[in-house]
N, C-alpha and C positions, 0 to 999 in steps of 0.2 A: 767498369762496372760501377754503376751507384748502388750503394747497399741499402739506401734509403726508398729508393724506387724500386728496386727489383721485385717481381712476386716470387713469391716464398712458400715453399710445402714442406711438412714434418708432417708425420704420424704423431697424433697427440695423445694416444692411449700407449701404456706399456705392452711390449713384446710379448709373444705367448700366445696361448691358446685361452680363446675370449670367444663369445657369441656374438660382440660385435667391436669393430675399429675404428676408429675416428680418424680421418686423412684433412688438414686444415692447408687452405690456400690462404694467401692475404696478399693485396696488391691488384694493379690496374687490370692486369691480364686473367685476372680468375674468374670473369664471366664469361670470358669467349674460352678460357681451356675446359669450362664446367659445359658449354655448348658443346665443343669438340668431342669431350668425352662422356658425355650421358644421354642415355637414349631412353626415352617413355620405354613402359612397359607393351604399352602398344605399338613400339617399333619404331616412332619417330622420333627426331630429335628436335631439341627448344628452338625454336627462333629468337625469344625472350625469354626471361626469367624476371618472377616474380619476386622481389625482395620478401623473407619470412614467411616464406610457403612450401612446404615441404613437399617433394617429388620422390615418387616413387618410380624406380628401373632399372637400369643396368649400365652398370660401368664400361664402357667399349675401348679396344685399343684402337691405333690410327687404321686399322683394317675394318673398323666395325663390328669386330669379333668382341663378345660379353666377356668381362674377366670375372665379373662378380654382379650379383644381383646387391641392389643398395639403394639408401634414402642419400637426397641429396637438399642442400638447404643454402641458401645466398642471403647472407646480411651484409646492406647494400652502405658505403659510406656515408656518413659518417655515424652511421649507428651501428657498429661493430665492436668488437674487442679491441681492434688494434686501430680502431678507425677509418680504416681503409675498406675496398670490397673483401669479403670474405666469403669462401667457400667452403664446405663439409661435404665431404663423402661421408656417411656412415654404413663400413661394409660389413662384412663378415670378419672375424678374428682369423688367427693362426700366425704362422712363420712364414705363408708364400702370398695370401691374397694381398693383404696392405702394401708390403712391399713390390708386388709387381704392378699395385697402381701406381706407386711413386716413382717407379723406374718408367712405367709407362708416359708417365707427366713429365719426367725429365727430356724425354725423348725432342720437347719442345725447348732444346736451350737458349732459345733467343728470347724465350718469352718466360723461364720461371727457373728458380733455381732452389736449392735445398735450403732451410732455413740453417742460421747458426744456432748455439744453444742459447732457449731465452729470446729469440729474437722476438718473436710475438709479442711478448709484454715488453719487450724495449722500444717498439714501435707504438704499442697503447702510450707508452712516457713520451715519446715525441710527436706524436701527436695529440697531447692533449687529452687522452683517454683516462690516464693516471697521474699523480705526482709521483716523484719518487719513494715516499712512506709508501704507499699504495704497490710499487711493483716488486717494493723489497719483500710486503706481505707476500707476494705470491707463492714467493719460495719458502717464508717461515709457515704459510698453511699449507702447503704440500709435505715438508717433512714434521707435522705437528706429530708427537707423541702420545699428547695427553690433552683431555678436553679442556683444562687450563689454558694450553699454549694453543689450541684452535681457537678458541672465544676470542683469545687476542689478536691473533693473527687476522682473522675475522672482522673484527673493528677497526684495523689498521687498514685493513683491505677497503673498509668502508669507505676510508676519508678522515677519520676521525682527528688522527696523528695531523695529517697535513691542514687541515680545517682551524684547528686550535691554533698552529703556528701560522697560520695566513694571518687570522684574525690578529695576531699580538703585530706581526710586521707591519700589516697594515695600518695598524694604530699609531704604530712607532713614526712610520713617515708622517701621517697627519700634523705629530707632534712635531717633527723635523721642519715641517711646512709653518707650524704655528711660531715654534722660535724663531725660525728664520724673519719671519714677519714681526716677531718682539723686537727684534733688533731695531727696526726702526720707530718702536713705541716703546722706550725706555721702562714707562710706567707699568707697562704689564707683564715683563720679565718674570718679576717674582712670582706671578699667577701661574704665567707657564712653567716656570721650571717645579714648583710645587707638585704640579700635574702630571708632569714627566717622571717626579720621583717616586709618586701612587704607583705609577703605570710599571715601572721597574721593578718597583718593590711586590708588585702581583707577578710580574714575568717570573723574579727569582724565583717566588714560592711553587709558580707552577713548573718552571725547571727543577727544584728541589723536591717535588712530590714525583716527578718520573723518576727522578735517578735514585730516590729511596724505593720507587716499585720495584725498580731493577732487581735490586740488591733481594728484596723480602722475595721477590718471584723464582731466584736461583735454584731452590732444590726442586721447583717445579719445571724447569728448563733443562737444567744440567744432572739431575737427579742425585741420590745420596747412597754410599757405600752401607751394605748390611752386609755381614759377615755372618757363618752359621758355624759354631763350632761346638765341639763335643767329643768325649773320647771315641774310641776307633767303634766302629760296627754299632752306634748306636743311632744311627739312621739318619744322618746329616745329609747324603745324597741324594736317599728317598725323598727326604724332607724337600728339597734341592727342585727334583723332577717333580711333587706336587705342585711348586710353586709356579714350576714355567708348564704346568700341562705337558709334558714332554717328557721321555726317556733321554734325556741329554747326557746323566754321569750313571759311568756304570756300578750298578748294586751289587756288593757281592758279599758272602756270608762271612769270608774273612777278612780279620783286621788288617789295618794300613792299606788296603786297595787306594785309596788315593792319597797321593804321596807329593801332589802340587795342587795349587789354587786353582778353579776354575770357574769362570766368569760369564756371566751372560746377564743381560738386561731385561727387565720385564716393569709392565706398570702395576701396581699394586695397591686397588682402592684411589686411583688417581694419580699417585705417585712413583715416578722415575725411578727404578733401584736398580741400582749393578749389585746382584746376588753376587756373593763369592763364597763359593765350599772350599772348605781347606780342609788340611789332614789330621786326623785325629791327634788329641794331646794326650802323649804318653812316654815314659821313661821307653826309649829305643837304643839299642846298639846298632841298629841299620842305618849306614850312613846318607844313603838314599832319602829314607823315612825323616831323617835325622833333617835334613832341608828343609822337606816341606813342613814341618812341625815350625822350623826359624820362619817361613814364611806366611805361616797363620799368625805368628804374633806380629809380625811387620802389618800385616792386615788387619790385623785388631787393633792396632795404635791409630788406624786410618779410618775405622769404621764410625759410622752415626748410628746404626742401630746392627745389636748384635741379638741374633738367634743361639741362645745354648740351651742343645737339645740334650736330654736325659732318659734313661731309661724307665718309666714310672712302675715296671712289674718289678725291677729288683732292687733289694737296698743299696742305699748310697755307694761307690766304692771311693779307694783315695783319690782314682783320676777324678772323679765327680768332686771332691771337695776340692782338689787344686783348681778344677775350673771354677769353680766360686769364688776363691779367692782373687783369679785373674779379676772378674767381673765385680767384684764386690762395689768397688767405688765409681762405677762407671753407670752414666745412665742409659734408658731407651735399652734396659735388656727385657727381651723373652724367653723364658724358659718355657721351652716346649717337653712339655714331660710325655714322651711319646711309647706307644707299644702299650695303651690300655688297656685295647684288646685282649690281651693278658693276662689282665688283672692289675692293681693297683697296689704298690708297696707304702703305706704311711710312713714308713723312716725316712724316705727319700722326701717326699710331700712335706714335711714335716719342717725338714733342713733345708729344704729351698725357702719355703716362707719366712724364715728368717733374713732374706735378704732381698732388696730394693729391684724388686723387677714384677714382671706381670707373667703370672703363670696361663698356660693354656693347656689341657689336658685332649691329648690327640693320639689318633691310630694313622699314623702316615701310611700305612697298608693299605686300610680301607676308608681315607680321605676324611675320616671324623674329627670334627673341632674346627676344620678348616674354614668352614663361615663363623665361630667365632672369633678364630686368630684374624681375619679380616677386619671383625666390627672393633676389636681392642686395637690392631693397629691404626683404623682409621680415626679413632677417639686420637690415640695417642700423636699421631700428626700433626691432627688441627692444633692439639696444644703445643707442641713442639714447633712446628712452621707454620705459626701465624702469619697471615696474610696484613694481621693489623687493621687499622682502619679502611672500611670499605672503599675501593675505589673504582671509577670508572673504567681506568685501562690500566694495565702494568706495560711496560716497558718491559720487550724480551729479546733486542736486538743488540751484541755487545758493541756496534760500530756507533748507534746512537748514542749508546750509553756514555761512551767517549766522546762525542759530540757535545749533549749536553754538560758534563763535567765541564768540558772547556767553557761553553756559555755560560756556567754559573759564575765561573772566574771573572769573566769579562763583564759581566752584570755588577 
């Protein structure tokens, strides 16, 4: 078996119920298999397939019986994703039809096999359709969670990083040839050395910008920890559910319902957050609840953002004051004055205004104040995690970061 020459097939769309599913074939046998299994709507087979033309008809089994209505497209080598002959069948989705079509194709064992994970992109790399940075960008683009990540993955996919590196490497190759030639002409050596030194300095600055951009981009790639704290029954779990737009956490009128930390990931105003709901902070003799409170304090020490929830409708309690003492010297604290639908108590407002926190008045029950929270949060994040100087491109791959660090040391 020659893995680089085999014709391969795979379902390119996620499994499940959908209007359309795409089945892709790549390799020299793809057109012949299409002729074998595709029938035009008028009932005739194709004797020849015109590239980049969309055909409407049916996918048929070996006996000529239709399995599904579909579209078929042929992309001729080298003008395809993989650089090989590519056929795509666009059939109906679901859990039966796409699988049956692939099974039917695989009956021609001598002509086709199932693709390995990532093999279409691997072939695109082998056939020169993509360089390695572009091939890696495909996975990065697919797994992007934010527009920031998507934008940079798309730029890398377009060839930006690979082209920049190729320019430098080609230039260094030219300089190497000049240096070898200068050995025979000693009078020109100094000039060549100066030219090489300037180019190396320029390359070092390029690498330095790349590695710095990776460090700046980390919060937008890996996310930051945001901890929700407050006394029991103040609305912490309801607040988390509001941010998630989902009833993820049990909400109960009884204090102490949340006894362990609950973590979920969301994107809030472009920033990936690990939202952590915690046990209410209070003195308790319940050993299980005490463990939860200890975990709350542990998570607080790791938090970059704190959402501290208070009941705006009641006077401040000892528990509220204790929480304010905990967050007194912390940065990036959002004081959420919840339950404003029940009224606002001026005493707790005045108390909280004396601390370095961002105050947001909300009714979590009705969603009041959520837009204001998002606005203030976005303004704070821009200041806190500024991306520094405007850059054309941000490095997001840990592997690339390590390689460029090594290159900096060598240069």
